[in-house]
Structures are given as structure tokens and as C-alpha cells.
Backbone bond lengths (Angstrom), bond angles and torsions (degrees), N, CA, C in turn:
res aa  C-N    CA-C-N  psi(-1)  N-CA   C-N-CA  omega(-1)  CA-C   N-CA-C  phi
1 M - - - 1.484 - - 1.556 106.86 -
2 T 1.326 116.29 125.66 1.478 122.02 175.87 1.502 111.72 -105.10
3 M 1.286 117.10 146.79 1.444 123.58 178.68 1.577 106.42 -75.61
4 Q 1.312 116.00 136.47 1.471 119.68 171.47 1.487 109.50 -108.37
5 P 1.342 116.14 136.96 1.481 121.49 178.37 1.423 111.14 -55.70
6 K 1.290 117.36 132.36 1.489 121.75 177.87 1.488 112.64 -65.67
7 Y 1.323 116.23 -32.58 1.474 121.39 -174.99 1.461 112.41 -106.95
8 R 1.323 119.56 26.92 1.421 122.12 -175.09 1.580 111.44 -60.63
9 E 1.335 117.52 -33.98 1.396 122.00 -179.10 1.489 113.43 -59.00
10 F 1.344 114.85 -29.68 1.491 117.72 178.96 1.560 111.95 -61.87
11 L 1.348 116.47 -27.39 1.385 122.24 -179.28 1.572 112.50 -70.92
12 L 1.298 118.27 -12.00 1.446 125.60 177.84 1.579 107.49 -70.57
13 D 1.253 116.87 -29.03 1.540 121.29 176.90 1.526 108.45 -75.49
14 E 1.305 114.22 125.40 1.456 120.85 -176.69 1.516 114.05 -53.75
15 D 1.337 114.47 -48.68 1.487 118.92 -178.41 1.553 112.40 -63.07
16 V 1.320 115.22 -41.05 1.473 117.14 -179.61 1.505 109.14 -68.00
17 R 1.355 118.05 -41.65 1.400 123.82 -179.31 1.556 111.36 -56.90
18 R 1.375 113.56 -48.66 1.411 123.72 -179.42 1.513 111.46 -59.55
19 W 1.379 116.44 -44.77 1.474 125.38 173.38 1.478 112.13 -55.73
20 F 1.385 114.63 -49.49 1.445 121.00 -179.64 1.481 113.64 -62.39
21 E 1.376 114.31 -47.44 1.469 117.53 175.80 1.498 117.92 -59.39
22 N 1.352 116.86 -37.62 1.456 119.74 177.30 1.578 111.14 -66.95
23 L 1.336 114.88 -37.24 1.478 117.86 176.47 1.530 107.93 -69.88
24 K 1.336 118.54 -41.46 1.429 119.65 -176.62 1.511 114.31 -65.94
25 A 1.337 116.91 -23.41 1.480 122.51 177.34 1.560 111.11 -61.27
26 K 1.306 115.88 -29.01 1.444 120.01 179.02 1.493 110.38 -96.44
27 S 1.375 118.59 -41.23 1.470 119.64 -177.63 1.570 108.89 -157.98
28 V 1.262 112.98 123.68 1.424 119.58 -178.37 1.590 108.46 -68.69
29 L 1.309 117.38 -39.42 1.420 123.32 179.01 1.489 110.52 -63.54
30 T 1.294 116.86 -48.88 1.572 117.97 178.48 1.452 110.73 -58.01
31 A 1.345 117.56 -43.88 1.506 120.35 -176.10 1.523 109.16 -65.07
32 T 1.262 115.10 -41.02 1.523 119.58 -178.98 1.484 108.24 -65.57
33 V 1.348 121.38 -48.74 1.459 122.09 178.60 1.588 112.98 -59.36
34 A 1.386 111.64 -41.71 1.464 115.20 -179.55 1.557 109.74 -61.85
35 L 1.292 115.22 -42.94 1.558 119.34 -178.80 1.591 108.48 -63.15
36 R 1.300 113.94 -41.66 1.543 115.95 177.37 1.555 110.02 -63.98
37 N 1.322 116.68 -41.26 1.473 119.86 179.74 1.549 110.20 -62.42
38 L 1.389 115.70 -45.13 1.403 120.06 175.21 1.575 112.36 -56.57
39 G 1.302 115.18 -44.42 1.475 119.33 -176.87 1.474 110.69 -68.69
40 H 1.364 116.49 -39.44 1.517 118.94 175.42 1.491 111.72 -62.04
41 Y 1.370 118.03 -42.66 1.389 121.36 -178.29 1.526 112.21 -62.46
42 C 1.366 113.24 -38.55 1.433 119.27 -179.45 1.537 111.68 -68.01
43 E 1.393 115.70 -32.84 1.499 122.28 179.70 1.498 104.04 -68.50
44 L 1.329 121.24 -47.42 1.516 125.22 -175.04 1.486 110.39 -60.51
45 T 1.296 115.95 -45.46 1.495 123.53 -170.44 1.588 108.41 -89.97
46 E 1.376 119.56 -9.07 1.422 123.67 -175.81 1.541 111.69 58.47
47 T 1.344 114.93 44.63 1.424 120.28 179.49 1.634 109.07 -122.77
48 R 1.303 113.85 -178.89 1.414 120.14 171.83 1.547 107.17 -132.05
49 P 1.312 116.06 158.14 1.458 117.74 174.01 1.476 110.68 -75.36
50 V 1.332 118.18 107.07 1.463 119.10 -178.04 1.514 110.15 -129.12
51 K 1.281 114.20 166.65 1.482 120.65 -175.91 1.492 108.92 -71.61
């Protein structure tokens, strides 16, 4: 059984994916934590990352 990222659907947005890939180029861990933080913020504020 593999773990699936909780906020994987955020990466379908082109801007979020580009932001994530730029962070990941320097550090996979930093990019993953930043994506989780974005997802948690969106949950708390009941929003989505939109243009």
C-alpha cells in the first residue's frame, strides 16, 4: 500500500504545479511541506488555490 498525497489535485492547476516544481528543483522536502501548508491553509479558510 502506498501513501497518496492528500493535496495531489492542487498540482492539476498549472500555476500551483509550476510553483511546486520550482521549489522541488532545490528541495523535494521543502516543496512537499509547502504544498501541505497550502492545502492546510485552503482547508482552514475553505478556499482553493485559484488564479
